[in-house]
RODO-2510 file (C-alpha; in nm, 4 decimals, decimal comma):
residues 234
     n   res          X          Y          Z
     1     r     0,0000     0,0000     0,0000
     2     g     0,1328     0,3424    -0,0882
     3     a     0,4004     0,2064    -0,3232
     4     r     0,4568     0,3753    -0,6551
     5     r     0,3159     0,2079    -0,9599
     6     s     0,5865     0,0564    -1,1808
     7     h     0,6216     0,1655    -1,5408
     8     s     0,7873    -0,0010    -1,8365
     9     i     1,0336     0,2169    -2,0241
    10     r     1,1570     0,1575    -2,3778
    11     l     1,4361     0,3465    -2,5457
    12     s     1,3595     0,5156    -2,8744
    13     p     1,3957     0,2616    -3,1575
    14     g     1,5851     0,5222    -3,3599
    15     l     1,8836     0,5217    -3,1243
    16     r     2,2038     0,3652    -3,2556
    17     f     2,4941     0,2269    -3,0553
    18     l     2,8442     0,1103    -3,1434
    19     g     3,0123    -0,1977    -3,0048
    20     i     3,3886    -0,2142    -3,0638
    21     d     3,5843    -0,5252    -2,9694
    22     i     3,9602    -0,4803    -2,9934
    23     g     4,1327    -0,8168    -2,9866
    24     a     4,4979    -0,9084    -3,0053
    25     t     4,4763    -1,0034    -3,3734
    26     s     4,1495    -0,8540    -3,5012
    27     v     3,8916    -0,5848    -3,4386
    28     d     3,5124    -0,6102    -3,4627
    29     v     3,2802    -0,3124    -3,4982
    30     a     2,9017    -0,3482    -3,4804
    31     v     2,6008    -0,1153    -3,4838
    32     t     2,2957    -0,2067    -3,2749
    33     n     1,9558    -0,0665    -3,1931
    34     p     1,8338    -0,0301    -2,8307
    35     e     1,7155    -0,3920    -2,8325
    36     l     2,0754    -0,4999    -2,9030
    37     e     1,9823    -0,6243    -3,2488
    38     v     2,2925    -0,6099    -3,4696
    39     l     2,2217    -0,3903    -3,7719
    40     g     2,5703    -0,3969    -3,9209
    41     h     2,9001    -0,5672    -3,8416
    42     l     3,2560    -0,5584    -3,9750
    43     n     3,5675    -0,7557    -3,8823
    44     h     3,9241    -0,6769    -3,9822
    45     p     4,2627    -0,8302    -3,8940
    46     t     4,4838    -0,6070    -3,6840
    47     d     4,7753    -0,6299    -3,4447
    48     v     4,7129    -0,4658    -3,1097
    49     r     5,0904    -0,4376    -3,0641
    50     e     5,0965    -0,1666    -3,3330
    51     g     4,9638     0,0700    -3,0682
    52     p     4,6460     0,2708    -3,0150
    53     v     4,6918     0,5258    -3,2932
    54     a     4,7212     0,2639    -3,5684
    55     v     4,4436     0,0473    -3,4255
    56     f     4,1987     0,3346    -3,3876
    57     e     4,2696     0,4547    -3,7408
    58     q     4,1416     0,1143    -3,8522
    59     v     3,8453     0,1332    -3,6132
    60     l     3,7402     0,4758    -3,7426
    61     t     3,7692     0,3548    -4,1020
    62     m     3,5329     0,0686    -4,0177
    63     v     3,2931     0,3037    -3,8385
    64     g     3,2877     0,5227    -4,1495
    65     q     3,2098     0,2215    -4,3675
    66     l     2,9168     0,1264    -4,1454
    67     r     2,7887     0,4827    -4,1464
    68     d     2,8143     0,4955    -4,5260
    69     s     2,6184     0,1696    -4,5522
    70     g     2,3149     0,3497    -4,4130
    71     v     2,2694     0,1652    -4,0826
    72     a     2,3326     0,4852    -3,8847
    73     e     2,3893     0,8537    -3,9490
    74     g     2,5362     0,9081    -3,6034
    75     f     2,5747     0,7268    -3,2741
    76     d     2,4216     0,7754    -2,9320
    77     g     2,6816     0,5801    -2,7381
    78     a     2,9684     0,3359    -2,7783
    79     g     3,1161     0,0526    -2,5762
    80     i     3,4783    -0,0504    -2,6326
    81     g     3,6417    -0,3674    -2,5067
    82     v     4,0197    -0,4085    -2,4913
    83     p     4,2211    -0,7220    -2,4039
    84     g     4,3805    -0,5943    -2,0856
    85     p     4,3179    -0,4197    -1,7520
    86     v     4,1348    -0,0866    -1,7642
    87     r     4,1017     0,1887    -1,5034
    88     f     3,7274     0,1958    -1,5536
    89     p     3,6351     0,5432    -1,4200
    90     d     3,8768     0,7026    -1,6685
    91     g     3,8574     0,4557    -1,9579
    92     v     4,2354     0,4139    -1,9602
    93     p     4,4324     0,0869    -2,0063
    94     v     4,6642     0,0044    -1,7149
    95     a     4,9877    -0,1833    -1,7947
    96     p     4,8193    -0,4318    -2,0324
    97     p     5,0575    -0,7294    -2,0742
    98     i     5,0038    -0,7862    -2,4486
    99     m     4,9393    -0,4237    -2,5538
   100     p     5,2674    -0,2288    -2,5770
   101     g     5,2100     0,1431    -2,6129
   102     w     4,8596     0,1367    -2,4646
   103     d     4,9425     0,2004    -2,0984
   104     g     4,7746     0,5249    -1,9935
   105     f     4,6348     0,6021    -2,3404
   106     p     4,3097     0,8048    -2,3020
   107     v     4,0889     0,5681    -2,5021
   108     r     3,7558     0,7005    -2,3759
   109     e     3,8461     1,0662    -2,4246
   110     a     3,9996     1,0154    -2,7694
   111     l     3,7172     0,8026    -2,9075
   112     s     3,4444     1,0202    -2,7581
   113     q     3,5871     1,3189    -2,9450
   114     e     3,6142     1,1256    -3,2716
   115     l     3,2704     0,9616    -3,2512
   116     g     3,0806     1,2537    -3,1012
   117     c     2,9037     1,0408    -2,8404
   118     p     2,9537     0,9058    -2,4869
   119     v     3,2011     0,6153    -2,4721
   120     m     3,2478     0,3404    -2,2139
   121     v     3,5767     0,1465    -2,2073
   122     d     3,6324    -0,1770    -2,0176
   123     n     3,8192    -0,5036    -2,0280
   124     d     3,6715    -0,7181    -2,3051
   125     v     3,5750    -1,0081    -2,0768
   126     n     3,4032    -0,7769    -1,8282
   127     l     3,1890    -0,6604    -2,1195
   128     m     3,1202    -1,0209    -2,2182
   129     a     3,0004    -1,0861    -1,8627
   130     m     2,7759    -0,7787    -1,8764
   131     g     2,6362    -0,8998    -2,2071
   132     e     2,5476    -1,2359    -2,0540
   133     q     2,3794    -1,0466    -1,7689
   134     q     2,1688    -0,8371    -2,0029
   135     a     2,0797    -1,0760    -2,2822
   136     g     2,2473    -1,4126    -2,2278
   137     v     2,2630    -1,7155    -2,0019
   138     a     2,3229    -1,5140    -1,6825
   139     r     2,0155    -1,2900    -1,6939
   140     h     1,8876    -1,4248    -1,3618
   141     v     2,2203    -1,5304    -1,2081
   142     p     2,3704    -1,2899    -0,9503
   143     d     2,7048    -1,4666    -0,9047
   144     f     2,9072    -1,6076    -1,1936
   145     i     3,2341    -1,5912    -1,3834
   146     c     3,2793    -1,5576    -1,7586
   147     v     3,6059    -1,6970    -1,8975
   148     k     3,7362    -1,6117    -2,2443
   149     i     4,0125    -1,8076    -2,4132
   150     g     4,1454    -1,6247    -2,7155
   151     t     4,4997    -1,5130    -2,7808
   152     g     4,5052    -1,4652    -2,4038
   153     i     4,2868    -1,5744    -2,1138
   154     g     4,0614    -1,3401    -1,9186
   155     c     3,7818    -1,3666    -1,6660
   156     g     3,4812    -1,1481    -1,5874
   157     i     3,3848    -1,1777    -1,2204
   158     v     3,0276    -1,0954    -1,1142
   159     t     2,9042    -1,1186    -0,7547
   160     g     2,5737    -0,9849    -0,6342
   161     g     2,5046    -0,8714    -0,9890
   162     v     2,8068    -0,6380    -0,9900
   163     v     3,1190    -0,6685    -1,2059
   164     h     3,4309    -0,6720    -0,9884
   165     r     3,7286    -0,5090    -1,1577
   166     g     3,9738    -0,4611    -0,8722
   167     s     4,1533    -0,1378    -0,7823
   168     t     4,3628    -0,1404    -1,1014
   169     g     4,1137    -0,3165    -1,3287
   170     s     4,3089    -0,6421    -1,3270
   171     a     4,0916    -0,8623    -1,1030
   172     g     4,0037    -1,0904    -1,3946
   173     d     4,3460    -1,0955    -1,5605
   174     i     4,3954    -1,4641    -1,4771
   175     g     4,6006    -1,5436    -1,7871
   176     h     4,9180    -1,4233    -1,6205
   177     i     4,8842    -1,6185    -1,2981
   178     q     5,1989    -1,8295    -1,2739
   179     v     5,1155    -2,2008    -1,2740
   180     e     5,4696    -2,3331    -1,3332
   181     p     5,7625    -2,1328    -1,1853
   182     r     6,0138    -2,2404    -1,4511
   183     g     5,7626    -2,3178    -1,7221
   184     r     5,7015    -2,2065    -2,0780
   185     q     5,7896    -1,8562    -2,1924
   186     c     5,4818    -1,6322    -2,2066
   187     a     5,4231    -1,3440    -2,4480
   188     c     5,4256    -1,1078    -2,1491
   189     g     5,7925    -1,1906    -2,0850
   190     n     5,7428    -1,4065    -1,7770
   191     r     5,7516    -1,7840    -1,7511
   192     g     5,4878    -2,0347    -1,6548
   193     c     5,1780    -1,8172    -1,7023
   194     l     4,8418    -1,9895    -1,7461
   195     e     4,8216    -1,8286    -2,0909
   196     a     5,1451    -1,9965    -2,2001
   197     y     4,9754    -2,3332    -2,1541
   198     f     4,6109    -2,2699    -2,2395
   199     g     4,5933    -1,9501    -2,4477
   200     g     4,4991    -1,9689    -2,8149
   201     s     4,8559    -1,9998    -2,9443
   202     a     4,9400    -2,2698    -2,6900
   203     l     4,6293    -2,4692    -2,7786
   204     a     4,7120    -2,4440    -3,1495
   205     r     5,0715    -2,5533    -3,0908
   206     d     4,9696    -2,8538    -2,8816
   207     a     4,6967    -2,9454    -3,1308
   208     e     4,9441    -2,9498    -3,4199
   209     s     5,1781    -3,1689    -3,2151
   210     a     4,8943    -3,4118    -3,1447
   211     a     4,8002    -3,4176    -3,5130
   212     r     5,1533    -3,4754    -3,6408
   213     e     5,2274    -3,7424    -3,3796
   214     g     4,9138    -3,9406    -3,4614
   215     r     4,7405    -3,8788    -3,1290
   216     s     4,4252    -3,7321    -3,2860
   217     a     4,2797    -3,8428    -3,6186
   218     e     4,0313    -3,5531    -3,6109
   219     l     4,3020    -3,2898    -3,5662
   220     a     4,5213    -3,4603    -3,8265
   221     s     4,2354    -3,4384    -4,0763
   222     r     4,1783    -3,0709    -4,0022
   223     l     4,5497    -2,9969    -4,0312
   224     e     4,5699    -3,1710    -4,3681
   225     t     4,2707    -2,9738    -4,4945
   226     a     4,3626    -2,6291    -4,3628
   227     g     4,7409    -2,6497    -4,3420
   228     r     4,7366    -2,5112    -3,9880
   229     l     4,5348    -2,5355    -3,6686
   230     t     4,4036    -2,2681    -3,4345
   231     g     4,2786    -2,2729    -3,0791
   232     a     3,9236    -2,2909    -3,2154
   233     d     3,9981    -2,6342    -3,3644
   234     v     4,0539    -2,7685    -3,0142
***
């Protein structure tokens, strides 16, 4: 008794949003409506080690192509995921292990000026976890983790419905936990990281070994057909 009546609110269907996923070896740019329906999508190979200026030149080219295709004249907001820790309040990468030249780069500020809309920047796996919260398998799950195995390994941590990033944005950066003190060399320069054993490159390397040594007929067949294997083949 006395409670306010609830109301359903829908965003204007004419709004357009950008989703930008910067990976270690490729970048994806998509345009959505407020219902998260993808209206246009482009993918292009890139190398995140080339640094933010080169990568964002490619991103802006792709944004221009999507705009020219007619799916959007302008954008009302953008979300950008990067494969490393982010100081979330500022939208700035913090010492990302596989992203030389990105430490401290003002991603949110730079892209907001270029795109003319508000921009949110976060670790890519945190954004994956938020996506599962909003429209995926975790819509009614308050506590869960979301693990991504790509070139590296990352983890989105959600408790009580809230993404936990840690004080430096690296709470989910599990790929560089040392699992073997004198183990394999990792791309970050250290030895024995989880990523050195179970990241995409490690999975591809071990899969090719299994194929060539006759330990997997399925992988041997794929290797013969494609000439190489990737982590996705595993």
